[in-house]
C-alpha positions as CSV (number, residue, x, y, z in Angstrom):
1,M,-63.9,40.1,-33.4
2,T,-60.6,39.5,-35.0
3,Q,-60.7,37.9,-38.2
4,S,-58.5,34.9,-39.0
5,R,-55.8,35.6,-41.4
6,P,-53.7,33.1,-43.4
7,C,-50.2,32.4,-42.2
8,R,-47.3,32.0,-44.4
9,Y,-46.9,28.5,-42.8
10,A,-49.0,26.0,-44.4
11,R,-51.8,24.2,-42.5
12,H,-51.8,26.9,-39.8
13,L,-54.2,29.7,-38.9
14,C,-53.3,32.8,-37.1
15,H,-56.1,33.8,-34.8
16,G,-55.4,37.3,-33.7
17,P,-52.2,37.5,-31.6
18,Q,-52.0,33.8,-31.3
19,V,-51.4,30.8,-33.4
20,R,-53.3,27.5,-33.1
21,P,-51.1,25.0,-34.7
22,F,-52.6,22.0,-36.6
23,V,-50.5,18.8,-36.0
24,P,-51.1,16.5,-39.1
25,C,-51.8,12.8,-38.5
26,G,-49.0,10.5,-39.7
27,L,-46.1,12.8,-39.1
28,Q,-42.9,11.0,-40.0
29,R,-39.3,11.5,-40.6
30,L,-38.1,11.1,-44.2
31,P,-34.6,11.0,-45.5
32,S,-32.7,14.0,-46.8
33,G,-33.6,14.9,-50.3
34,V,-37.2,13.5,-50.2
35,E,-39.9,16.2,-50.2
36,D,-42.0,16.1,-47.1
37,P,-45.7,16.3,-47.8
38,C,-46.0,18.0,-44.4
39,P,-43.5,20.8,-43.9
40,R,-44.2,21.2,-40.4
41,R,-41.4,19.2,-38.7
42,R,-41.5,20.6,-35.1
43,L,-43.4,23.5,-33.5
44,P,-41.7,26.5,-35.0
45,R,-41.4,30.0,-33.3
46,Y,-43.8,31.8,-35.4
47,P,-43.3,35.7,-35.4
48,C,-47.0,35.9,-34.4
49,L,-46.8,33.4,-31.6
50,A,-47.6,35.0,-28.3
51,S,-45.9,34.3,-25.0
52,P,-48.5,31.9,-23.6
53,W,-47.2,29.2,-26.0
54,D,-43.7,29.4,-24.7
55,S,-44.5,27.2,-21.7
56,V,-45.8,24.7,-24.1
57,E,-42.7,24.7,-26.3
58,V,-40.6,24.2,-23.1
59,N,-42.9,21.3,-22.0
60,R,-42.6,19.6,-25.4
61,R,-38.8,19.7,-25.0
62,A,-38.8,18.3,-21.5
63,L,-41.4,15.6,-21.9
64,P,-39.3,13.2,-23.9
65,W,-36.7,13.4,-21.1
66,A,-39.3,12.6,-18.4
67,Y,-40.5,9.7,-20.7
68,A,-36.7,8.4,-20.8
69,I,-36.3,8.7,-17.1
70,G,-39.5,6.7,-16.5
71,I,-38.5,3.8,-18.9
72,L,-35.1,3.6,-17.3
73,W,-36.6,3.6,-13.7
74,L,-39.1,1.0,-14.6
75,N,-36.5,-1.5,-16.0
76,L,-34.1,-1.0,-13.3
77,Y,-36.7,-1.5,-10.7
78,L,-37.7,-4.8,-12.1
79,V,-34.2,-6.4,-11.8
80,R,-32.6,-4.0,-9.3
81,Q,-31.1,-6.9,-7.3
82,I,-28.9,-7.9,-10.3
83,F,-26.4,-5.0,-9.4
84,A,-25.6,-6.6,-5.9
85,I,-24.8,-10.2,-7.0
86,D,-21.6,-11.6,-8.3
87,F,-22.7,-15.2,-9.1
88,S,-26.0,-16.5,-10.2
89,A,-26.0,-20.3,-10.6
90,Q,-27.3,-20.8,-14.2
91,P,-25.1,-23.7,-15.4
92,Q,-26.9,-24.2,-18.7
93,S,-26.0,-20.6,-19.8
94,M,-22.6,-19.3,-21.4
95,H,-22.2,-17.0,-18.5
96,G,-19.3,-19.0,-17.2
97,Y,-17.5,-18.7,-20.6
98,W,-17.9,-14.9,-20.6
99,L,-16.5,-14.7,-17.1
100,A,-13.5,-17.0,-18.2
101,I,-12.7,-14.6,-21.3
102,A,-13.0,-11.5,-18.9
103,Q,-10.5,-13.1,-16.4
104,L,-8.1,-14.6,-18.6
105,A,-8.0,-12.4,-21.5
106,D,-5.3,-9.8,-20.1
107,G,-4.2,-7.8,-23.2
108,H,-5.8,-10.0,-25.8
109,W,-8.4,-7.4,-26.9
110,W,-5.8,-5.3,-28.9
111,T,-3.0,-7.5,-30.2
112,P,-3.1,-11.1,-31.6
113,H,-3.1,-13.5,-28.9
114,W,-3.8,-17.4,-28.7
115,W,-6.6,-18.7,-26.5
116,P,-5.4,-22.2,-25.3
117,Y,-8.4,-22.8,-22.9
118,S,-11.1,-24.0,-25.2
119,Y,-11.5,-26.4,-28.2
120,G,-7.8,-27.3,-28.1
121,G,-6.8,-23.5,-28.8
122,M,-7.8,-21.0,-31.1
123,P,-7.1,-17.3,-32.1
124,F,-8.7,-15.0,-29.4
125,E,-10.9,-13.3,-31.8
126,L,-12.8,-16.5,-32.5
127,T,-13.8,-17.1,-28.8
128,Y,-16.8,-14.7,-28.6
129,A,-17.9,-11.4,-29.5
130,P,-15.7,-9.1,-27.1
131,L,-17.9,-6.4,-25.9
132,V,-19.7,-8.1,-22.9
133,P,-16.6,-10.0,-21.7
134,L,-14.6,-6.6,-21.9
135,L,-17.3,-4.6,-20.1
136,A,-17.7,-7.5,-17.6
137,R,-13.9,-7.3,-16.8
138,H,-14.3,-3.8,-15.7
139,L,-17.9,-3.5,-14.4
140,G,-18.8,-7.1,-13.5
141,L,-20.9,-9.5,-15.6
142,Y,-24.1,-9.1,-13.9
143,V,-23.9,-5.3,-13.8
144,V,-23.5,-5.3,-17.5
145,M,-26.5,-7.7,-18.0
146,G,-28.6,-5.2,-15.8
147,L,-27.6,-2.3,-17.8
148,G,-28.2,-4.1,-21.0
149,L,-31.6,-4.9,-19.8
150,A,-32.5,-1.2,-19.1
151,L,-31.0,-0.2,-22.4
152,G,-33.3,-2.2,-24.7
153,P,-36.6,-0.4,-23.9
154,L,-34.7,3.0,-23.7
155,A,-33.1,2.5,-27.2
156,L,-36.5,1.6,-28.7
157,F,-38.0,4.8,-27.2
158,W,-35.2,6.8,-28.8
159,F,-35.5,4.9,-32.1
160,A,-39.3,5.2,-32.3
161,S,-39.5,8.9,-31.2
162,R,-37.1,10.0,-33.6
163,L,-38.4,8.0,-36.5
164,T,-42.1,9.1,-35.8
165,E,-41.8,12.2,-33.7
166,K,-44.4,10.8,-31.4
167,P,-42.8,10.7,-28.0
168,G,-46.0,9.8,-26.2
169,W,-46.7,6.6,-28.3
170,S,-43.0,5.7,-28.3
171,F,-43.1,5.8,-24.5
172,L,-46.0,3.5,-24.5
173,A,-44.2,1.1,-27.0
174,A,-41.3,1.0,-24.7
175,V,-43.4,0.2,-21.8
176,V,-45.2,-2.5,-23.6
177,Y,-41.9,-3.9,-24.7
178,S,-40.6,-3.8,-21.1
179,L,-43.6,-5.7,-19.7
180,F,-44.9,-8.1,-22.4
181,S,-43.7,-10.7,-24.9
182,P,-46.1,-10.9,-28.0
183,T,-43.9,-13.6,-29.6
184,E,-45.2,-16.1,-27.2
185,L,-48.6,-16.0,-28.9
186,L,-47.4,-16.1,-32.5
187,L,-44.2,-18.3,-32.1
188,P,-44.1,-19.7,-28.4
189,D,-41.0,-21.2,-27.1
190,G,-40.8,-25.0,-26.3
191,N,-43.0,-26.3,-23.3
192,F,-45.1,-23.1,-23.8
193,S,-48.3,-22.8,-21.3
194,W,-50.7,-20.1,-20.7
195,A,-49.6,-19.9,-17.2
196,H,-46.2,-18.5,-18.4
197,L,-47.7,-16.0,-20.9
198,A,-47.3,-12.9,-18.7
199,D,-43.7,-14.1,-17.6
200,A,-40.7,-11.7,-18.8
201,R,-39.2,-13.6,-21.7
202,R,-36.8,-10.9,-21.9
203,I,-35.6,-11.1,-18.4
204,Y,-35.6,-14.9,-18.7
205,L,-33.3,-14.9,-21.6
206,H,-31.0,-12.5,-20.2
207,F,-30.2,-14.3,-17.0
208,V,-31.1,-17.9,-17.6
209,W,-29.7,-18.4,-21.2
210,D,-27.2,-16.6,-23.4
211,E,-29.0,-13.7,-25.0
212,A,-27.7,-10.7,-23.2
213,P,-25.0,-10.0,-26.1
214,H,-27.9,-10.5,-28.6
215,Y,-30.1,-8.0,-26.8
216,L,-27.3,-5.5,-26.5
217,A,-26.5,-5.6,-30.1
218,L,-30.2,-5.0,-31.0
219,S,-30.2,-2.2,-28.7
220,L,-27.3,-0.4,-30.0
221,L,-28.5,-0.6,-33.6
222,L,-31.7,1.4,-32.5
223,L,-29.4,4.3,-31.6
224,G,-29.1,5.3,-35.3
225,W,-27.6,4.2,-38.6
226,R,-23.8,5.3,-38.0
227,W,-20.6,3.4,-38.5
228,W,-19.7,3.5,-34.7
229,V,-23.2,2.1,-33.9
230,I,-22.7,-0.8,-36.4
231,A,-19.3,-1.4,-35.0
232,L,-20.5,-1.5,-31.3
233,A,-23.4,-3.9,-32.3
234,A,-21.0,-6.2,-34.1
235,L,-18.7,-6.3,-31.1
236,A,-21.6,-7.1,-28.8
237,S,-22.8,-10.2,-30.8
238,A,-22.5,-11.6,-34.1
239,F,-26.3,-11.1,-34.5
240,G,-25.5,-7.6,-34.5
241,V,-24.0,-8.1,-38.0
242,T,-27.0,-9.8,-39.4
243,G,-29.3,-7.4,-37.6
244,A,-27.5,-4.5,-39.0
245,A,-27.7,-6.0,-42.6
246,L,-31.3,-6.8,-42.3
247,L,-32.2,-3.3,-40.7
248,G,-30.1,-1.4,-43.3
249,L,-31.5,-3.3,-46.2
250,C,-35.1,-2.6,-45.3
251,W,-34.4,1.2,-44.7
252,S,-32.5,1.5,-48.0
253,V,-35.4,-0.2,-49.8
254,L,-37.9,2.4,-48.5
255,S,-35.7,5.5,-48.6
256,G,-33.4,4.8,-51.5
257,Q,-30.3,5.7,-49.3
258,W,-28.3,2.8,-50.6
259,K,-25.0,4.8,-50.7
260,R,-25.3,5.9,-47.1
261,V,-26.4,2.5,-45.8
262,A,-23.5,0.7,-47.7
263,I,-20.8,3.4,-46.6
264,A,-21.9,3.1,-43.0
265,G,-21.9,-0.6,-43.1
266,L,-18.7,-0.9,-44.8
267,L,-16.9,1.5,-42.3
268,G,-18.5,-0.3,-39.3
269,Y,-17.1,-3.6,-40.6
270,L,-13.6,-2.3,-41.3
271,V,-13.4,-1.0,-37.7
272,V,-14.3,-4.5,-36.3
273,C,-12.6,-6.6,-38.8
274,P,-10.0,-7.8,-36.3
275,F,-12.7,-9.8,-34.6
276,Y,-14.7,-10.7,-37.9
277,P,-11.6,-11.5,-40.3
278,P,-12.5,-12.7,-43.8
279,S,-11.5,-16.3,-42.9
280,L,-14.1,-16.4,-40.1
281,F,-17.2,-16.2,-42.5
282,R,-15.8,-19.3,-44.2
283,L,-15.3,-21.1,-40.9
284,L,-18.9,-20.1,-39.8
285,G,-20.3,-21.8,-43.0
286,A,-18.2,-25.0,-42.4
287,N,-19.3,-25.5,-38.8
288,A,-22.9,-24.5,-39.7
289,A,-22.8,-27.4,-42.1
290,L,-22.4,-29.8,-39.1
291,Y,-25.8,-28.9,-37.6
292,P,-29.1,-29.3,-39.2
293,E,-30.5,-26.0,-37.7
294,S,-27.9,-24.0,-39.5
295,A,-26.8,-25.8,-42.4
296,W,-27.2,-24.2,-45.8
297,S,-29.3,-26.3,-48.4
298,T,-31.0,-26.0,-51.6
299,Q,-34.2,-25.0,-49.6
300,S,-32.3,-22.1,-48.2
301,W,-32.3,-20.4,-51.6
302,W,-36.1,-20.8,-51.7
303,G,-36.5,-19.1,-48.1
304,L,-34.2,-16.4,-49.2
305,G,-36.1,-15.8,-52.3
306,A,-39.5,-15.8,-50.5
307,V,-38.2,-13.1,-48.0
308,A,-36.9,-11.0,-50.8
309,A,-40.2,-11.3,-52.6
310,L,-42.1,-10.4,-49.3
311,I,-40.0,-7.3,-49.0
312,A,-40.9,-6.2,-52.6
313,I,-44.6,-6.9,-52.2
314,L,-44.9,-5.0,-48.9
315,T,-42.9,-2.0,-50.3
316,L,-45.1,-1.7,-53.3
317,A,-48.4,-2.4,-51.5
318,T,-47.8,0.2,-48.7
319,R,-46.8,3.1,-50.7
320,H,-49.6,5.3,-49.2
321,L,-48.6,4.7,-45.6
322,P,-46.3,6.7,-43.5
323,T,-42.7,5.8,-43.9
324,Y,-42.2,4.8,-40.4
325,Y,-45.2,2.5,-40.3
326,R,-44.0,0.9,-43.6
327,Y,-40.7,0.3,-41.9
328,F,-42.2,-1.4,-38.9
329,L,-44.5,-3.6,-40.9
330,I,-41.7,-4.8,-43.2
331,L,-39.3,-5.5,-40.2
332,A,-42.0,-7.6,-38.3
333,S,-42.8,-9.5,-41.5
334,I,-39.1,-10.3,-42.1
335,F,-38.3,-11.3,-38.7
336,A,-41.6,-13.3,-38.3
337,A,-40.7,-15.0,-41.6
338,I,-37.2,-16.2,-40.5
339,P,-38.3,-18.4,-37.6
340,W,-41.6,-19.3,-39.2
341,L,-40.0,-20.9,-42.2
342,E,-37.9,-22.9,-39.9
343,V,-40.8,-24.0,-37.7
344,R,-43.1,-24.8,-40.6
345,W,-40.9,-26.3,-43.2
346,G,-37.4,-26.4,-41.5
347,I,-36.2,-23.8,-44.0
348,H,-33.4,-21.5,-43.1
349,F,-31.0,-19.1,-44.6
350,L,-29.5,-17.7,-41.5
351,Q,-27.7,-19.6,-38.7
352,Q,-29.9,-20.4,-35.5
353,P,-33.1,-18.8,-37.1
354,L,-35.3,-19.3,-34.0
355,R,-33.2,-16.7,-32.1
356,Y,-34.4,-14.0,-34.4
357,K,-37.6,-14.0,-32.2
358,I,-35.8,-11.3,-30.2
359,E,-35.9,-9.0,-33.3
360,L,-39.4,-10.1,-34.0
361,E,-40.6,-9.1,-30.5
362,L,-39.3,-5.5,-30.9
363,A,-40.8,-5.1,-34.4
364,L,-44.3,-6.6,-33.4
365,V,-44.4,-4.2,-30.3
366,L,-43.7,-1.0,-32.6
367,L,-46.1,-2.3,-35.2
368,A,-49.0,-2.9,-32.7
369,V,-48.5,0.2,-30.7
370,F,-48.4,2.5,-33.8
371,S,-51.2,0.6,-35.4
372,V,-53.4,1.6,-32.4
373,A,-52.1,5.1,-32.5
374,A,-53.5,5.6,-36.0
375,F,-57.0,5.2,-34.7
376,V,-56.7,6.6,-31.2
377,D,-55.2,9.8,-32.5
378,R,-58.5,10.5,-34.2
379,A,-60.6,9.8,-31.1
380,P,-61.9,12.6,-28.8
381,I,-59.8,13.4,-25.8
382,W,-62.4,12.0,-23.3
383,L,-62.1,8.6,-25.0
384,R,-58.4,8.7,-24.9
385,I,-58.4,9.4,-21.1
386,I,-60.9,6.4,-20.7
387,L,-58.5,4.1,-22.6
388,A,-55.4,5.2,-20.7
389,L,-57.3,4.4,-17.3
390,A,-58.5,1.0,-18.6
391,V,-54.9,-0.2,-19.3
392,L,-53.3,1.5,-16.3
393,W,-54.5,-1.2,-13.9
394,P,-53.4,-4.4,-15.8
395,A,-50.1,-2.6,-16.5
396,S,-49.5,-2.0,-12.8
397,Q,-50.3,-5.7,-12.0
398,Q,-47.9,-6.9,-14.6
399,V,-45.1,-4.8,-13.1
400,V,-45.8,-6.5,-9.8
401,H,-45.8,-9.9,-11.4
402,L,-42.5,-9.2,-13.4
403,R,-40.9,-8.0,-10.1
404,R,-41.8,-11.3,-8.3
405,F,-40.7,-13.2,-11.4
406,S,-37.2,-11.5,-11.6
407,K,-36.5,-12.2,-7.9
408,E,-37.2,-15.9,-8.6
409,V,-34.8,-15.9,-11.5
410,V,-32.2,-13.4,-10.6
411,H,-30.6,-14.3,-7.3
412,R,-27.2,-14.7,-5.7
413,S,-25.8,-18.2,-5.3
414,D,-22.7,-19.7,-3.8
415,P,-20.5,-21.1,-6.5
416,V,-18.7,-23.4,-4.2
417,G,-21.6,-25.7,-3.9
418,S,-21.9,-26.4,-7.7
419,I,-20.4,-29.4,-9.5
420,E,-18.8,-27.1,-12.0
421,Y,-16.9,-25.3,-9.3
422,R,-15.7,-28.3,-7.5
423,A,-14.6,-30.3,-10.5
424,A,-12.6,-27.2,-12.0
425,R,-11.0,-26.5,-8.7
426,W,-9.8,-30.1,-8.2
427,M,-8.3,-30.2,-11.8
428,Q,-6.7,-26.8,-11.2
429,Q,-5.1,-28.2,-8.0
430,N,-4.2,-31.6,-9.1
431,I,-3.8,-31.8,-12.9
432,P,-3.1,-28.1,-14.0
433,D,-1.0,-29.0,-17.0
434,K,-3.2,-31.7,-18.6
435,I,-5.6,-31.4,-21.5
436,V,-9.1,-32.0,-20.2
437,F,-12.2,-33.2,-22.1
438,A,-15.3,-32.2,-20.2
439,P,-19.1,-32.1,-20.9
440,G,-21.7,-29.5,-21.1
441,S,-21.9,-27.0,-18.1
442,I,-18.6,-28.2,-16.6
443,A,-16.9,-27.2,-19.8
444,H,-18.5,-23.9,-20.1
445,W,-17.8,-23.0,-16.5
446,M,-14.5,-24.5,-16.0
447,N,-12.2,-21.5,-17.0
448,A,-14.4,-19.3,-14.9
449,F,-12.9,-21.2,-11.9
450,S,-9.5,-22.5,-13.3
451,S,-6.9,-22.0,-15.9
452,V,-7.0,-25.7,-17.1
453,H,-6.7,-26.2,-20.9
454,Q,-9.5,-28.2,-22.5
455,Y,-10.7,-29.6,-25.7
456,T,-14.3,-28.5,-25.1
457,G,-16.0,-25.5,-23.7
458,G,-16.2,-23.2,-26.5
459,S,-18.9,-21.5,-28.8
460,Y,-19.6,-23.8,-31.5
461,P,-20.2,-21.4,-34.5
462,T,-16.5,-20.2,-34.2
463,A,-14.9,-23.5,-33.4
464,P,-11.4,-23.3,-34.9
465,T,-11.5,-26.6,-37.0
466,T,-14.6,-28.8,-38.1
467,M,-12.3,-31.6,-37.2
468,Q,-12.5,-30.6,-33.6
469,Q,-16.2,-30.5,-33.5
470,T,-16.6,-33.8,-35.4
471,L,-14.3,-35.5,-32.8
472,M,-16.0,-33.9,-29.8
473,N,-19.4,-34.9,-31.1
474,S,-18.1,-38.5,-31.8
475,V,-16.9,-39.1,-28.3
476,F,-20.1,-37.9,-26.8
477,A,-22.1,-40.3,-29.2
478,E,-19.7,-43.2,-29.1
479,T,-20.8,-46.4,-27.3
480,N,-17.6,-48.2,-27.7
481,P,-15.1,-47.1,-25.0
482,D,-12.0,-48.3,-26.8
483,R,-12.8,-46.1,-29.8
484,A,-13.8,-43.1,-27.6
485,I,-10.5,-43.4,-25.7
486,A,-8.5,-43.7,-29.0
487,L,-10.0,-40.6,-30.3
488,L,-9.2,-38.7,-27.1
489,Q,-5.5,-40.0,-27.4
490,Q,-5.2,-38.6,-30.8
491,V,-5.6,-35.1,-29.6
492,G,-3.6,-35.2,-26.5
493,V,-6.3,-35.5,-23.9
494,E,-5.1,-36.9,-20.5
495,A,-8.2,-36.4,-18.3
496,L,-11.9,-37.3,-19.1
497,V,-14.8,-35.7,-17.2
498,V,-17.9,-37.8,-17.3
499,S,-21.4,-36.7,-16.1
500,G,-23.7,-39.7,-15.2
501,K,-27.5,-39.7,-15.4
502,A,-27.8,-38.6,-11.8
503,S,-25.0,-35.7,-12.1
504,P,-26.1,-32.2,-11.4
505,E,-24.2,-31.3,-14.6
506,F,-26.8,-29.7,-16.7
507,W,-26.6,-31.2,-20.3
508,K,-25.3,-34.7,-19.7
509,P,-24.3,-35.3,-23.5
510,Y,-22.7,-38.8,-23.2
511,A,-24.7,-41.5,-24.9
512,K,-23.2,-44.2,-22.5
513,P,-21.6,-42.6,-19.6
514,T,-20.9,-45.7,-17.5
515,Q,-18.8,-47.3,-20.3
516,F,-15.6,-46.0,-19.1
517,A,-15.8,-47.4,-15.5
518,D,-14.0,-50.7,-16.5
519,H,-11.4,-49.1,-18.8
520,L,-10.0,-46.0,-17.1
521,A,-8.8,-45.0,-13.5
522,V,-11.0,-42.8,-11.5
523,L,-9.1,-39.7,-10.3
524,W,-12.1,-38.0,-8.7
525,E,-15.8,-38.7,-7.9
526,E,-18.7,-36.8,-6.8
527,E,-22.4,-36.9,-7.4
528,D,-22.2,-39.3,-10.3
529,T,-19.6,-37.1,-11.8
530,R,-16.1,-38.7,-12.4
531,I,-12.7,-37.5,-13.7
532,Y,-10.8,-40.5,-15.4
533,A,-7.1,-40.6,-16.3
534,I,-6.1,-41.3,-19.9
535,S,-2.7,-42.5,-20.8
536,R,-0.7,-40.1,-23.3
537,G,-1.1,-41.2,-26.8
538,S,1.4,-40.2,-29.6
539,T,1.3,-36.4,-28.9
540,I,4.4,-34.7,-27.6
541,R,4.6,-32.9,-24.2
542,L,4.2,-29.2,-24.3
543,T,5.6,-26.5,-21.8
544,W,3.8,-23.2,-22.0
545,Q,5.6,-20.0,-21.3
546,D,2.6,-17.9,-22.0
547,N,-0.4,-18.0,-24.2
548,N,1.7,-17.1,-27.4
549,H,4.8,-19.2,-26.6
550,V,5.1,-22.9,-26.0
551,L,8.0,-25.4,-26.0
552,A,7.3,-28.6,-28.0
553,S,9.5,-31.5,-26.7
554,G,10.2,-33.3,-29.8
555,P,9.1,-34.5,-33.3
556,G,5.4,-35.4,-33.6
557,T,2.0,-34.1,-33.0
558,A,1.7,-31.1,-30.7
559,P,-1.9,-31.0,-29.2
560,I,-2.5,-27.5,-30.4
561,N,-4.8,-26.7,-33.3
562,W,-2.9,-25.5,-36.2
563,H,-3.3,-21.9,-37.6
564,P,-1.2,-19.8,-40.0
565,G,-0.2,-17.6,-37.1
566,W,1.9,-20.2,-35.6
567,Q,5.7,-20.1,-36.3
568,A,8.3,-22.8,-35.1
569,Y,11.9,-21.8,-34.2
570,R,15.0,-24.0,-33.3
571,S,17.1,-23.2,-30.4
572,N,19.4,-21.1,-32.4
573,G,16.5,-19.0,-33.5
574,Q,16.2,-20.5,-37.0
575,P,12.7,-21.2,-38.3
576,S,11.6,-24.8,-38.4
577,P,8.8,-26.2,-40.8
578,I,5.4,-27.3,-39.2
579,T,2.5,-28.9,-40.8
580,K,-0.8,-30.3,-39.5
581,D,-2.1,-33.9,-39.2
582,A,-5.8,-35.3,-40.0
583,Q,-7.2,-33.8,-36.8
584,G,-5.9,-30.3,-37.7
585,Q,-3.2,-30.2,-35.0
586,I,0.5,-28.8,-35.3
587,V,3.1,-31.5,-36.3
588,T,6.7,-30.5,-35.7
589,M,9.8,-32.1,-37.1
590,E,12.2,-31.5,-34.1
591,P,12.1,-29.8,-30.6
592,V,11.1,-26.3,-31.3
593,L,9.7,-23.2,-29.8
594,L,6.2,-22.4,-31.1
595,A,5.4,-18.7,-31.3
596,Y,2.1,-17.3,-32.3
597,D,1.8,-13.8,-34.0
598,G,-1.6,-14.0,-35.6
599,G,-0.4,-14.4,-39.1
600,I,-0.8,-11.8,-41.9
601,E,-4.7,-11.7,-41.8
602,A,-4.7,-10.6,-38.2
603,K,-2.0,-8.0,-38.7
604,L,-3.6,-6.5,-41.9
605,C,-7.0,-6.5,-40.2
606,R,-5.6,-4.4,-37.1
607,L,-3.9,-2.1,-39.4
608,V,-7.0,-1.5,-41.4
609,S,-9.2,-1.2,-38.3
610,V,-6.9,1.5,-36.9
611,L,-6.6,3.5,-40.1
612,T,-10.4,3.3,-40.6
613,L,-11.1,4.4,-37.0
614,L,-8.8,7.4,-37.3
615,G,-10.3,8.4,-40.7
616,C,-13.9,8.3,-39.2
617,L,-12.9,10.3,-36.3
618,A,-11.0,13.0,-38.3
619,W,-13.5,13.2,-41.1
620,P,-16.1,15.5,-39.2
621,L,-13.2,17.9,-38.4
622,R,-12.1,18.6,-41.9
623,R,-14.2,21.7,-42.3
624,R,-12.9,23.2,-39.2
625,W,-9.3,22.8,-40.3
626,A,-10.0,24.0,-43.8
627,L,-8.5,27.7,-44.2
628,P,-10.9,30.3,-45.3
629,V,-10.6,31.5,-48.8
630,D,-10.0,35.1,-49.4
631,H,-11.9,36.3,-52.5
């Protein structure tokens, strides 16, 4: 009998010609420079390793790819019909707004441009995070949404397997994330019932509401802490910015890699700063103050302090646990605290805190699966087989249920039958040059079907002025028609769309929709939805040459939101002064040509972005280009 001899690799015994490696529990990935208590990172090729183990090595390398293919197939199977549709009737969503940006943006992605189609006009970078509309322009919106739905679980598997080096449990976490929604138990959505517990919240939020960019941003962040990942996540959604900040903060606390986190975050921001200029953050705060669910208050400081204390306590209390498990635990606790503080006490320090249940869901799945893994890994093989068979049947039934659910939610519709399409097409054909004030879903979908300029229809966090938001909300809430009409005339609105109580328009924001019937002439009417004519107020007439150039007919208020990027020129090419009025619109002193060039901030941000991008791409090549030193 061959005696066992000690191997030079710790925690391994060489038995004769073969090696039986011992895989320690709690294998984890630690930052560079930190000593790993377990030196065995991957199965090494020992000199004493015999050929029978070679096939095991190959299998270990191929298995993660098999897991990834399975995850991708599962999620594409659940919503495969999404790739064959071009319109899904979800009027309550922002899908129409993304389609409008994709269709009307032209070259706006790269150079400063004005967007005249929403909120009385705004810089293009304020419309929406550009990644989803840009991809939709080339691939189609619903293809992008379908691919984004599949990317989430795949990115989770990549993230978990690299952090834990447990591809099997990472695969299980991705499957659980694909099929179940644990947040419905802890923080259920409105109108929650047990009948909907097994429904796919992730599919529902993708295709019925507005969360596809949010999910895409989170999925991108899971690919790794790199400047380009942070930049792509920010381009996908503003939640990618706050998500990157929170994920990076937690990792830097655990690993001490403050410098790496800060440098990657800074470089990522500099690359995308044209779409997140410094002035935008001030604007976000001003708009948030108009809405109770996002406004900053004294209580916000208490909430921020409580979350900071929670991070500190968990960091100290979990020192003995694996790094990856501590990370999952802290992330789940933070993302649970953000919506829970809002639901329990109305405390928030981030805008729209209830939407962070998306991050919470992912963190909960990782925490739950790897908590189970800590116990099951110690069980004998026969018990593991029994447990696997026990969950196989309910998982297969859940796949069948979600496939049926997705068929009900994701289906093709004919846009011609919708009230949003009919109203938009009538205005395009009959009043294409007038500024329109429209409600809810008609406003969000109007520019998907027409190029009519409107005073509504945008994304409120990035509205160009608080005066625009205040006036818009005042018109919806006004019960005196004369005051509402006077407000609309101040900003140059010449057509008013009103949805009655029986209208198919989804939101119906008017407090008293019938009040305009005796005061304004009806231009168009269908299904309790009317378009009224409004006489021109004191605003001057405009003639648009393109999105960046417009002729203002004379002295007075031009119905365009003022911005430092606007310049006025006389017919001889000389500059002319412009100011703004109480509603934040441009006031001219004479007939002028108004030209928009973005202003100094837009130009500087683009210059900084290009230089940063070139520097980041060139930096890895510095050693290849360096000449060898001859000693």
